[in-house]
C-alpha positions as CSV (number, residue, x, y, z in Angstrom):
1,M,-21.6,22.4,0.9
2,S,-23.4,23.0,4.1
3,I,-24.0,19.3,4.5
4,V,-20.3,18.5,4.2
5,R,-19.4,21.4,6.5
6,N,-21.8,20.3,9.1
7,A,-20.6,16.8,8.9
8,L,-17.0,17.9,9.3
9,M,-18.0,20.1,12.3
10,R,-19.6,17.1,14.0
11,L,-16.5,15.0,13.4
12,S,-14.3,17.7,14.8
13,M,-16.5,18.2,17.9
14,K,-16.6,14.5,18.5
15,G,-12.8,14.5,18.3
16,V,-12.6,17.3,20.8
17,D,-15.0,15.6,23.1
18,M,-12.8,12.4,23.0
19,A,-9.7,14.5,23.7
20,L,-11.4,16.2,26.7
21,K,-12.3,12.8,28.0
22,G,-8.7,11.8,28.0
23,T,-8.6,9.7,24.9
24,E,-5.2,10.1,23.2
25,L,-5.6,11.1,19.5
26,S,-2.7,9.6,17.8
27,L,-2.1,7.2,14.9
28,Q,-1.0,4.6,17.5
29,S,-4.3,4.8,19.3
30,P,-7.1,3.5,17.1
31,E,-9.7,4.1,19.8
32,G,-9.1,7.8,19.3
33,W,-9.5,7.8,15.6
34,D,-12.4,5.3,15.1
35,F,-14.7,8.1,14.2
36,L,-12.6,8.9,11.2
37,L,-11.9,5.3,10.1
38,G,-15.6,4.6,10.0
39,G,-15.3,0.9,10.9
40,P,-13.9,-1.7,8.5
41,T,-11.7,-0.9,5.4
42,W,-13.2,-0.1,2.0
43,A,-12.6,-3.7,1.0
44,N,-14.5,-5.0,4.1
45,V,-11.4,-6.8,5.2
46,K,-9.9,-6.2,8.7
47,V,-6.1,-5.8,8.8
48,N,-3.7,-5.7,11.7
49,A,0.1,-6.0,12.3
50,D,0.0,-9.7,11.6
51,T,-1.8,-9.2,8.3
52,Q,1.4,-7.7,6.8
53,L,3.2,-11.0,7.4
54,Q,0.4,-13.0,5.7
55,I,0.7,-11.1,2.4
56,A,3.4,-12.7,0.3
57,A,4.8,-9.4,-1.1
58,A,4.8,-7.7,2.2
59,F,6.4,-10.7,4.0
60,S,9.1,-10.7,1.3
61,A,9.8,-7.0,1.7
62,I,9.9,-7.2,5.5
63,R,12.1,-10.3,5.4
64,L,14.4,-8.8,2.8
65,V,15.1,-5.7,4.9
66,A,15.3,-7.5,8.3
67,E,17.6,-10.3,7.1
68,T,19.9,-7.9,5.3
69,V,20.2,-5.6,8.4
70,G,20.6,-8.7,10.5
71,T,23.6,-9.9,8.6
72,L,25.4,-6.5,8.6
73,P,28.1,-6.4,11.3
74,L,27.4,-3.9,14.1
75,H,30.5,-2.5,15.9
76,L,31.2,-0.2,18.8
77,Y,34.0,2.2,17.8
78,R,36.3,4.4,19.9
79,K,37.9,7.5,18.5
80,T,41.7,7.6,18.7
81,A,44.4,10.1,17.7
82,K,44.9,8.2,14.4
83,G,41.2,7.8,13.6
84,R,39.2,5.1,15.3
85,E,39.4,1.5,16.4
86,R,36.9,-1.2,17.5
87,A,36.3,-1.2,21.2
88,T,36.4,-5.0,21.3
89,R,37.2,-5.1,25.1
90,D,34.1,-3.2,26.0
91,P,31.4,-5.6,27.2
92,R,28.8,-3.8,25.1
93,Y,30.7,-4.7,22.0
94,L,30.2,-8.4,22.6
95,L,26.5,-7.7,23.2
96,V,25.7,-5.9,20.0
97,H,28.2,-7.8,17.8
98,D,27.8,-11.4,19.0
99,Q,25.0,-12.1,21.5
100,P,22.7,-9.5,23.2
101,N,21.1,-12.0,25.6
102,E,21.1,-15.6,26.5
103,Y,18.5,-16.8,24.0
104,M,19.3,-14.7,20.9
105,T,22.2,-14.1,18.6
106,A,23.1,-10.6,17.3
107,V,21.6,-11.5,13.9
108,E,18.3,-12.6,15.4
109,W,18.2,-9.5,17.6
110,K,18.8,-7.1,14.7
111,E,16.2,-8.9,12.6
112,A,13.6,-8.6,15.5
113,M,14.2,-4.8,15.7
114,V,13.7,-4.3,12.0
115,V,10.6,-6.4,11.9
116,S,9.1,-4.4,14.8
117,L,10.0,-1.1,13.0
118,M,8.5,-2.2,9.7
119,T,5.3,-3.7,11.0
120,M,4.5,-1.5,14.1
121,G,6.6,1.6,13.6
122,Q,8.5,1.2,16.9
123,S,11.1,-1.1,18.5
124,Y,11.8,-1.4,22.3
125,N,14.7,-3.2,23.9
126,Y,14.9,-3.8,27.7
127,V,18.4,-3.0,28.9
128,N,19.3,-5.1,32.0
129,Q,22.1,-3.5,34.1
130,L,23.8,-4.5,37.3
131,E,22.7,-2.2,40.1
132,S,26.2,-2.1,41.7
133,T,28.3,-1.1,38.7
134,G,25.8,-0.1,36.0
135,R,27.3,-2.6,33.6
136,I,24.9,-3.7,30.9
137,V,24.6,-7.5,30.9
138,S,21.8,-8.1,28.4
139,I,19.6,-6.4,25.8
140,Q,16.2,-8.0,25.2
141,P,13.7,-6.9,22.6
142,V,10.1,-6.6,23.9
143,H,6.9,-6.4,21.9
144,K,5.5,-2.9,21.3
145,S,2.2,-3.9,23.0
146,R,4.0,-4.3,26.3
147,V,5.4,-0.8,26.4
148,K,3.4,2.5,26.9
149,P,5.3,5.8,26.6
150,E,4.0,8.7,28.7
151,I,4.8,12.4,28.9
152,T,4.8,13.6,32.5
153,L,3.6,17.1,33.7
154,D,7.2,18.4,33.8
155,G,7.8,17.4,30.2
156,A,9.9,14.2,30.8
157,V,9.1,10.9,29.1
158,K,8.7,7.7,31.0
159,Y,8.0,4.2,29.8
160,W,5.7,1.6,31.4
161,L,6.8,-1.9,30.7
162,T,4.3,-4.7,31.5
163,M,6.4,-7.6,32.9
164,R,5.6,-11.2,32.3
165,N,3.8,-11.4,35.7
166,G,1.5,-8.6,34.6
167,Q,3.1,-6.0,36.9
168,P,4.0,-2.5,35.4
169,L,7.6,-1.3,35.6
170,E,8.5,2.3,35.2
171,L,11.6,2.9,33.1
172,V,13.5,5.8,31.5
173,R,14.9,6.0,28.0
174,R,18.2,4.3,28.7
175,Q,16.5,1.3,30.3
176,I,14.1,0.6,27.4
177,C,16.1,1.8,24.4
178,P,13.3,3.0,22.2
179,I,13.9,3.1,18.4
180,R,11.2,5.2,16.6
181,G,10.3,4.6,13.0
182,F,9.0,7.2,10.6
183,G,6.3,9.2,12.4
184,G,4.7,12.5,12.9
185,V,5.5,15.6,15.0
186,G,4.9,15.1,18.7
187,D,4.4,11.3,18.4
188,L,6.5,9.2,20.7
189,E,6.1,6.2,18.4
190,G,6.3,5.8,14.6
191,F,3.6,5.1,12.1
192,A,2.4,1.5,11.7
193,P,1.8,0.6,8.0
194,H,-1.3,-1.5,8.8
195,Q,-2.9,1.6,10.3
196,I,-1.7,4.2,7.7
197,H,-2.2,1.9,4.7
198,A,-5.1,-0.2,5.9
199,N,-7.1,0.1,2.7
200,S,-4.3,-0.7,0.4
201,L,-3.3,-3.8,2.5
202,A,-7.0,-4.8,2.7
203,L,-7.3,-4.6,-1.1
204,T,-4.4,-7.0,-1.5
205,V,-6.0,-9.4,0.9
206,A,-9.3,-9.1,-0.9
207,V,-7.7,-9.9,-4.3
208,E,-5.9,-12.9,-2.8
209,R,-9.2,-14.1,-1.2
210,Y,-11.0,-13.7,-4.5
211,G,-8.4,-15.7,-6.4
212,A,-8.4,-18.4,-3.7
213,E,-12.2,-18.7,-3.6
214,F,-12.4,-18.7,-7.4
215,F,-9.8,-21.4,-8.0
216,G,-10.9,-23.3,-4.9
217,G,-14.3,-23.6,-6.5
218,G,-12.8,-25.1,-9.6
219,G,-12.7,-21.8,-11.5
220,R,-16.5,-21.8,-11.5
221,P,-18.0,-18.3,-11.4
222,S,-21.0,-17.7,-9.1
223,G,-24.4,-17.5,-10.7
224,V,-28.1,-18.2,-10.3
225,L,-30.4,-21.1,-11.3
226,T,-33.5,-20.2,-13.3
227,T,-36.6,-22.3,-13.9
228,T,-40.3,-21.9,-14.7
229,H,-41.3,-24.1,-11.7
230,E,-42.4,-22.5,-8.4
231,F,-41.0,-23.8,-5.1
232,K,-41.7,-23.2,-1.5
233,K,-39.0,-21.8,0.8
234,D,-37.8,-25.1,2.2
235,Q,-37.7,-26.6,-1.3
236,R,-35.6,-23.7,-2.6
237,E,-33.1,-24.2,0.2
238,E,-32.9,-27.9,-0.5
239,I,-32.4,-27.4,-4.2
240,R,-29.7,-24.7,-3.6
241,E,-27.8,-27.0,-1.2
242,N,-28.0,-30.1,-3.4
243,F,-27.0,-28.2,-6.5
244,A,-23.9,-26.7,-4.8
245,K,-22.9,-30.2,-3.6
246,Y,-23.6,-31.7,-7.0
247,V,-21.4,-29.1,-8.8
248,A,-18.5,-29.6,-6.2
249,E,-18.6,-33.4,-6.6
250,S,-18.7,-33.0,-10.4
251,W,-15.6,-30.8,-10.3
252,R,-13.7,-33.2,-8.1
253,S,-14.6,-36.2,-10.3
254,G,-14.1,-34.4,-13.6
255,R,-17.6,-35.1,-14.8
256,L,-19.7,-32.3,-16.3
257,P,-22.8,-31.3,-14.4
258,L,-26.2,-31.9,-16.1
259,L,-29.3,-29.8,-15.5
260,E,-32.7,-31.4,-15.9
261,N,-35.9,-30.1,-17.6
262,D,-35.9,-26.4,-18.2
263,T,-33.4,-25.5,-15.4
264,K,-30.7,-23.1,-16.5
265,Y,-27.6,-21.7,-14.9
266,Q,-26.6,-18.1,-15.5
267,S,-23.3,-16.6,-14.4
268,I,-23.5,-13.3,-12.6
269,S,-19.9,-12.7,-11.5
270,T,-17.3,-10.7,-13.5
271,P,-14.9,-12.9,-15.5
272,N,-11.3,-12.7,-14.4
273,N,-10.3,-11.1,-17.7
274,D,-12.8,-8.3,-17.3
275,A,-11.8,-7.8,-13.6
276,Q,-8.1,-7.6,-14.7
277,F,-7.2,-10.1,-12.0
278,I,-3.5,-10.6,-13.0
279,E,-3.0,-6.9,-13.6
280,T,-4.5,-6.1,-10.2
281,R,-2.2,-8.6,-8.5
282,K,0.9,-7.0,-10.1
283,L,-0.3,-3.5,-9.2
284,Q,-0.7,-4.6,-5.6
285,I,2.9,-5.9,-5.5
286,A,4.1,-2.5,-6.7
287,E,1.9,-0.9,-4.0
288,I,3.6,-3.1,-1.4
289,A,7.0,-2.1,-2.7
290,R,6.0,1.6,-2.4
291,I,4.7,1.2,1.2
292,Y,7.9,-0.5,2.4
293,R,10.3,1.4,0.1
294,V,11.7,-1.7,-1.4
295,P,12.9,-1.9,-5.1
296,L,10.3,-3.7,-7.1
297,H,12.8,-6.1,-8.7
298,M,13.8,-7.3,-5.2
299,L,10.2,-8.6,-4.7
300,M,10.8,-10.9,-7.7
301,E,8.9,-8.6,-10.0
302,M,11.4,-8.4,-12.8
303,D,9.3,-6.7,-15.6
304,K,11.0,-3.3,-15.1
305,A,14.4,-4.2,-13.7
306,S,16.9,-1.7,-15.1
307,Y,20.1,-2.1,-13.0
308,S,23.2,-2.9,-15.1
309,N,25.1,-4.7,-12.2
310,T,24.7,-6.0,-8.7
311,E,26.7,-3.2,-7.1
312,Q,24.5,-0.5,-8.5
313,A,21.3,-2.3,-7.4
314,N,22.7,-2.8,-3.9
315,K,23.8,0.8,-3.7
316,H,20.3,2.0,-4.5
317,F,18.8,-0.5,-1.9
318,L,21.3,0.8,0.7
319,D,20.7,4.5,0.1
320,Y,16.9,4.6,-0.2
321,T,15.8,1.6,1.9
322,L,18.3,0.4,4.5
323,L,20.1,3.6,5.5
324,S,17.1,5.0,7.4
325,Y,16.8,1.8,9.5
326,L,20.6,1.6,10.1
327,K,20.8,5.2,11.3
328,R,17.8,4.9,13.5
329,I,19.2,1.8,15.2
330,E,22.7,3.4,15.5
331,M,21.4,6.6,17.1
332,G,19.0,4.7,19.3
333,L,21.8,2.6,20.7
334,N,24.1,5.6,21.1
335,S,21.5,7.5,23.2
336,S,20.6,4.5,25.4
337,L,23.7,2.4,25.8
338,L,26.3,5.2,26.0
339,T,26.4,8.0,28.6
340,S,26.7,11.6,27.5
341,S,30.4,11.6,28.2
342,E,31.0,8.4,26.4
343,R,29.2,9.7,23.3
344,L,32.1,12.1,22.8
345,D,34.5,9.4,21.7
346,H,32.3,6.2,21.3
347,Y,29.6,5.3,18.8
348,F,27.9,2.4,17.2
349,E,28.0,1.9,13.5
350,F,27.0,-0.8,10.9
351,D,29.6,-2.1,8.5
352,V,28.0,-2.0,5.0
353,R,31.1,-2.7,3.0
354,G,30.1,-6.3,2.4
355,L,26.8,-5.2,0.8
356,L,28.8,-3.1,-1.8
357,R,31.5,-5.7,-2.6
358,G,30.3,-6.3,-6.1
359,D,31.8,-9.0,-8.2
360,S,35.5,-10.0,-8.2
361,T,36.5,-7.8,-11.2
362,Q,34.9,-4.7,-9.6
363,R,36.6,-5.4,-6.2
364,A,40.0,-5.9,-7.8
365,A,39.8,-2.6,-9.6
366,Y,38.6,-0.9,-6.4
367,Y,41.5,-2.3,-4.4
368,V,44.1,-1.3,-7.0
369,A,42.8,2.2,-7.0
370,M,42.7,2.5,-3.3
371,R,46.1,0.9,-2.9
372,N,47.7,3.2,-5.5
373,A,46.1,6.2,-3.8
374,G,47.7,5.3,-0.5
375,A,44.3,4.9,1.2
376,I,44.6,1.3,2.3
377,T,47.4,-1.3,3.0
378,Q,47.8,-4.8,1.6
379,N,46.8,-6.3,4.9
380,E,43.6,-4.2,5.0
381,I,42.7,-5.6,1.6
382,R,43.4,-9.1,2.9
383,D,41.1,-8.4,5.9
384,L,38.3,-7.4,3.5
385,E,38.8,-10.6,1.6
386,N,39.0,-12.7,4.8
387,M,42.6,-13.7,4.2
388,E,45.4,-14.0,6.8
389,R,47.6,-11.1,7.3
390,I,51.3,-11.2,6.3
391,Q,54.4,-9.5,7.6
392,G,55.6,-6.3,5.9
393,A,52.2,-5.5,4.3
394,D,51.1,-2.7,6.6
395,D,52.8,0.2,4.9
396,L,50.9,2.7,2.7
397,F,52.0,3.0,-0.9
398,V,51.5,5.8,-3.3
399,A,52.2,5.2,-6.9
400,I,54.2,7.9,-8.6
401,L,53.7,8.2,-12.4
402,L,56.8,9.4,-14.2
403,G,56.3,11.0,-17.6
404,K,58.7,12.3,-20.3
405,K,58.8,16.0,-21.0
406,K,57.6,16.6,-24.5
407,E,60.2,18.5,-26.6
408,N,59.3,21.3,-29.0
409,P,59.9,20.4,-32.6
């Protein structure tokens, strides 16, 4: 126990020394935690933010969430005496709903924010305003590596944005619109999966590399050549090189290799069945699903799919995967694009009704129930179904059920 205690004390003192030297100890600063990571991952595979996009299951999870959020309409609403209405005449409405800047559509912009949140734990958007009127004219996403948040001595937070010419630009929150992913207490940025789950992602890469090298070599396991002859060092190297070339050519031509004299080949690698290669691949897909909180069946792993209908599956996906991203983006836009006074009667919100539409039978039953309860009008139903409005269909209707009084016998 004393050995472990002393080792932990040394690690703690090293961390204190680094903190005293000004090195920030956070999960977003690998230089501050190198003494805990101990170099490469357990699988001896280095991972970074781009590694996530190179893993098929992770790429599928990231793309699924990003493209789904990207296709959900984002509106700016204004509270009214009767409820709320879309603030379509506000210039900010066109930015978030149609085109935030000159080179991106709203779909691409929302996708970029979610990809940044899922891969790096943080999203930044440079808000360009006119100095004369303060009107927002564009919203441009910037890479996390170009922004450095900093807490000043008086407790305020400022952001340093590295411009394309290399010059730093000091900004405040409303000018950079930071959207923080899931993170720890006191951190200005969220956790990056490739830092938190480096070993799990590295194992996935290692399994894929093993399979690629195995099948790339014609499914031939590694092994050793044994013989009773003695060779010098240069002779051994020549034999090793020639044999590897001979086996590769034999595999491409389909001819069986033949060993001469008393030379024997002995396999020393673990067969795929013993290594449970297929099972490991499936387990890593489930591991990826856990990391990104995506239902396993949505990563095309249908072994344990249990949803009875599409609406139920989409509801689960919305509640436990998408909702956290949607709320983070909505609140981030509210705090950066709206002033404190505007936030009293304006707010941004995603429209998720399209995700929960279900099939035609389910929608018809839903519309009938809502119509009979007096909750929606005929024209509102037609709006949801992308149909033209008609005259005289804007009145609410409440069905009254008449029943006969049962007489006593």
